[in-house]
C-alpha positions in Angstrom: 92.8 185.8 101.7 91.2 183.0 99.8 90.1 182.7 96.2 86.4 183.3 95.5 84.2 180.2 95.5 84.6 177.9 92.5 81.1 178.7 91.2 81.9 182.4 91.2 85.1 181.8 89.2 83.3 179.4 86.9 80.6 182.0 86.1 83.2 184.7 85.4 85.2 182.3 83.3 82.2 181.5 81.1 81.3 185.1 80.7 84.9 186.0 79.6 84.9 183.1 77.1 81.7 184.3 75.6 83.2 187.8 75.4 86.2 186.4 73.5 83.8 184.6 71.1 82.0 187.9 70.4 85.2 189.7 69.3 85.5 190.2 65.5 88.5 192.5 65.8 90.2 194.9 68.2 87.4 197.1 69.7 84.8 195.4 67.5 82.2 193.0 69.0 79.3 191.2 67.5 76.5 188.8 68.6 77.3 185.2 69.1 76.6 183.1 66.0 73.4 181.1 66.1 75.3 177.9 65.6 76.7 178.0 69.1 80.2 178.9 70.3 82.5 179.9 67.4 85.4 182.3 67.3 84.8 185.2 65.0 88.0 187.1 65.2 88.9 187.8 61.6 92.7 188.3 61.7 95.5 185.9 62.2 97.9 187.8 64.4 99.3 188.0 67.9 96.0 189.4 69.6 94.1 186.2 68.7 97.1 184.0 69.1 97.3 184.8 72.8 93.5 184.6 73.0 93.3 181.1 71.6 96.2 179.9 73.8 94.3 180.9 76.9 91.0 179.4 75.5 92.7 176.1 74.6 94.4 175.7 77.9 91.0 176.2 79.6 89.4 173.6 77.3 92.2 171.1 78.3 91.8 171.8 81.9 88.0 171.0 81.9 88.2 168.5 79.1 85.7 170.4 77.0 85.8 168.7 73.6 83.2 170.9 72.0 85.4 174.0 72.8 88.5 172.2 71.3 86.4 171.5 68.2 85.4 175.2 68.0 89.0 176.2 68.1 89.8 173.7 65.4 87.1 175.2 63.2 88.7 178.6 63.5 92.0 177.2 62.4 90.4 175.4 59.5 88.8 178.6 58.4 91.9 180.7 58.7 94.4 178.3 57.1 91.9 177.4 54.4 91.6 181.0 53.2 95.4 181.6 53.3 97.7 182.8 56.0 99.4 186.2 56.1 103.1 186.7 55.6 105.3 185.2 58.4 106.7 187.5 61.1 106.9 187.6 64.8 103.3 188.5 65.6 101.8 186.2 63.1 103.8 183.4 64.7 101.7 183.8 67.9 98.8 181.6 66.7 101.2 178.8 66.0 101.7 178.1 69.8 98.0 177.1 70.4 98.1 175.2 67.1 101.1 173.2 68.3 99.0 172.3 71.3 95.8 171.7 69.3 97.5 169.0 67.1 97.6 166.7 70.2 93.8 166.7 70.1 93.0 166.5 66.4 94.4 164.3 63.6 95.6 166.8 61.1 99.0 165.9 59.5 98.8 169.0 57.3 98.7 171.1 60.4 101.7 169.2 61.8 103.6 169.9 58.7 102.7 173.6 59.0 103.9 173.7 62.5 107.3 172.1 61.6 107.7 174.3 58.6 107.0 177.5 60.6 109.3 176.6 63.4 112.2 175.9 60.9 111.4 179.2 59.2 111.8 181.1 62.6 115.3 179.6 63.1 116.6 180.0 59.6 114.7 182.8 57.9 113.4 185.3 60.4 115.5 188.5 60.3 118.0 188.5 63.1 119.7 191.3 65.0 123.3 191.6 66.2 124.0 188.6 68.4 121.5 186.5 66.6 118.4 187.8 68.4 114.9 187.5 66.8 114.3 190.9 65.2 110.9 192.1 66.1 109.5 192.1 62.6 105.7 192.9 62.4 103.3 193.5 59.6 103.6 197.2 59.9 107.4 197.5 59.9 110.7 195.6 60.0 112.0 197.2 63.3 115.6 196.9 62.0 117.9 195.9 64.8 115.2 195.9 67.5 114.6 193.4 70.3 111.2 193.6 72.1 110.1 191.7 75.2 106.9 190.6 73.4 109.0 188.4 71.1 109.6 185.7 73.7 106.0 184.9 74.2 105.0 185.3 70.5 107.7 183.0 69.0 109.9 181.2 71.5 107.2 179.4 73.5 106.0 178.0 70.2 109.5 177.1 69.1 110.1 175.3 72.4 106.8 173.4 72.3 107.4 172.4 68.7 110.9 171.2 69.5 109.5 169.2 72.4 106.6 167.8 70.3 108.7 166.7 67.3 112.0 165.9 69.0 113.9 168.8 67.6 116.5 169.8 70.2 117.9 172.4 67.9 114.5 174.3 68.0 114.5 174.0 71.8 118.1 175.3 72.1 117.2 178.3 69.8 114.3 179.2 72.1 116.7 179.0 75.1 119.2 181.2 73.4 116.6 183.8 72.5 115.6 184.1 76.2 119.3 184.7 77.0 120.0 187.3 74.3 116.7 189.2 75.1 117.5 189.1 78.8 120.9 190.6 78.1 119.5 193.7 76.5 116.1 194.1 78.1 116.4 193.1 81.8 117.4 196.0 84.1 119.9 194.7 86.7 118.8 197.3 89.2 115.1 196.8 89.4 114.7 193.3 87.8 112.1 194.8 85.5 112.3 194.5 81.7 112.4 197.4 79.3 110.0 197.3 76.3 112.7 197.3 73.7 116.3 197.7 72.7 117.8 198.9 69.4 121.2 198.1 68.1 120.9 201.3 66.0 122.0 203.7 68.6 122.2 201.1 71.3 119.6 202.3 73.7 116.3 201.2 75.4 114.1 203.8 73.7 112.0 205.5 76.4 113.4 203.1 79.1 109.8 202.1 79.7 109.0 199.4 82.3 105.8 198.7 80.4 103.5 196.5 82.5 102.1 194.2 79.8 105.6 193.8 78.4 106.8 192.8 81.8 103.8 190.4 82.2 104.8 188.6 79.0 108.0 187.7 80.8 106.3 186.8 84.0 104.2 184.3 82.1 106.8 183.2 79.5 109.5 182.0 82.0 107.2 179.5 83.9 105.5 178.5 80.6 108.9 177.8 79.0 110.0 175.7 82.0 106.7 173.8 81.8 106.7 173.2 78.1 110.2 171.6 77.9 111.0 168.4 79.8 114.7 168.7 79.9 116.0 172.3 80.8 119.7 172.4 81.7 120.0 173.1 85.4 122.2 176.1 85.0 119.7 177.7 82.6 116.8 176.9 84.9 118.7 178.5 87.8 119.4 181.6 85.8 115.8 182.1 84.6 114.4 181.5 88.1 116.7 184.2 89.4 115.7 186.6 86.6 112.0 186.0 87.4 112.6 186.4 91.1 114.2 189.7 90.7 111.3 191.0 88.5 108.7 189.7 90.9 110.4 191.4 93.9 109.9 194.8 92.3 106.5 194.0 90.9 105.3 193.1 94.3 106.4 196.4 95.7 104.7 198.4 92.9 101.3 196.6 93.1 98.5 199.1 93.9 96.5 198.8 97.1 93.5 197.8 95.0 95.5 194.9 93.5 96.1 196.5 90.0 99.4 197.3 88.2 99.9 200.5 86.3 100.7 200.7 82.6 104.1 201.9 83.6 105.0 199.7 86.5 106.8 202.3 88.6 104.5 205.3 87.6 101.4 205.4 89.8 100.0 208.3 87.6 99.8 206.0 84.5 96.6 204.1 83.9 95.9 200.8 85.6 95.9 197.9 83.2 93.9 194.7 83.5 95.7 192.4 81.1 99.1 192.9 82.7 97.5 192.5 86.1 96.0 189.2 85.2 99.2 187.9 83.5 101.4 188.8 86.4 99.0 187.0 88.7 98.8 183.9 86.5 102.7 183.8 86.1 103.0 183.9 89.9 100.6 181.1 90.4 102.1 179.0 87.5 105.5 179.6 89.1 104.4 178.4 92.5 103.0 175.3 90.8 106.4 174.6 89.3 108.3 175.3 92.5 110.2 178.2 91.0 108.3 181.1 92.8 108.0 181.4 96.5 104.7 180.8 98.2 105.0 184.2 99.8 104.0 185.8 96.5 100.5 184.1 96.5 98.8 187.2 98.1 100.0 189.3 95.2 98.1 187.1 92.9 95.1 186.9 95.1 94.8 190.7 95.3 95.2 190.9 91.5 92.5 188.4 91.0 90.0 190.3 93.1 90.8 193.4 91.1 90.4 191.7 87.8 87.1 190.2 88.7 85.6 193.7 89.1 86.7 194.6 85.7 84.6 192.1 83.7 81.4 193.6 82.4 78.0 191.9 82.2 78.6 190.8 78.5 82.0 189.2 79.4 84.3 191.9 78.0 87.4 192.6 80.1 87.7 196.3 80.8 90.7 198.6 81.1 92.8 196.6 78.6 95.2 198.8 76.7 95.4 198.6 72.9 98.4 197.0 71.1 101.4 199.0 71.9 104.2 199.8 69.5 107.6 201.0 70.7 107.3 204.3 72.6 110.0 206.9 72.5 108.6 208.8 75.5 106.9 207.6 78.6 104.0 209.9 77.8 103.3 207.7 74.8 102.5 204.8 77.1 100.2 206.9 79.3 98.1 207.8 76.3 97.4 204.3 74.9 93.6 203.9 74.9 91.7 200.9 76.3 89.9 198.5 73.9 88.1 195.2 74.1 90.8 192.8 72.9 91.3 189.0 72.8 94.6 189.0 74.7 92.9 190.8 77.5 90.2 188.1 77.5 92.7 185.3 77.3 95.1 186.5 80.1 92.1 186.8 82.4 90.9 183.3 81.4 94.3 181.8 82.2 94.2 183.4 85.6 90.6 182.4 86.3 91.1 178.8 85.2 94.2 178.5 87.4 92.5 180.1 90.4 89.6 177.6 90.0 92.0 174.8 90.6 93.0 176.2 93.9 89.4 177.2 94.8 88.1 173.7 94.0 90.9 172.0 95.9 90.2 174.2 99.0 86.4 173.5 98.7 87.1 169.7 98.5 89.4 169.9 101.6 86.7 171.8 103.5 83.9 169.3 102.7 83.1 166.9 105.5 84.0 163.3 105.0 
């Protein structure tokens, strides 16, 4: 199976980017502003942080300076009006900001990046064993580790450490991957549980939540790509962890290319953001030489499925709402679908990455 033609992927990518620009909030869309492409999402939190990371990586890939400037305008607006209290989810927009400062001259933003990274290390609430407690705006989640945390905080921390020569920040990011893996990764299936609590010492509903797993499928390759020097023993360990997860994910993929909200439960709803992220993580891992080429068809089938779930206005369909910790599996089955920036972004990451392969294949097929 081959990726669709580059022009098909490019059109879909443009549509999804426009859909992202139309989102003012979760499940709230608006018309594009008259002034051109501008992000309208009103809240500084994890949903838009993931969204802007996908958008910025796309802008870098195609060298779209106007898109980078639009992203910078959003940050100027948000920072200028005052940021919300610091917690795990509000740390998510710091990852793209840490990338953006390579493209804009803003010493004040560099200072914010450094201050926030240091805050994560010294002031974020910690669990037993020094794990980053999954503190969010709604609750402290005392003694809890969630798989979301690695994407929302540790990729930023690693990138900031690389950018500013702070090896202590990088080492903390490495450690957080290890402590989260200890309590969340299932040694039997290789899949990750959504959460762990030290208060009772259990994994809540023991849910193999698809989007939670997809955060890991993306986070491990991204971590290895963000940091220049990863100790060989740590890299080997993370590659094995990812390989164990992918083996089960591949076996659980639906015939139509999708993944279910609960990975091993075919009666649970199919979910597009997880499907896109798993596919992107596979392709990113192949790029880095840490995922076997034999997994490429999994990503290709997922891409085909994702393309059919983008509506005419660019909104990605069948994306489940933000998901707090569930105490029963039925809780995950009942999460509603909403238009969400993280759904747009994870699809954009996949489409942009697929375009690279499709363009290369097209170039190779063109007569000399």
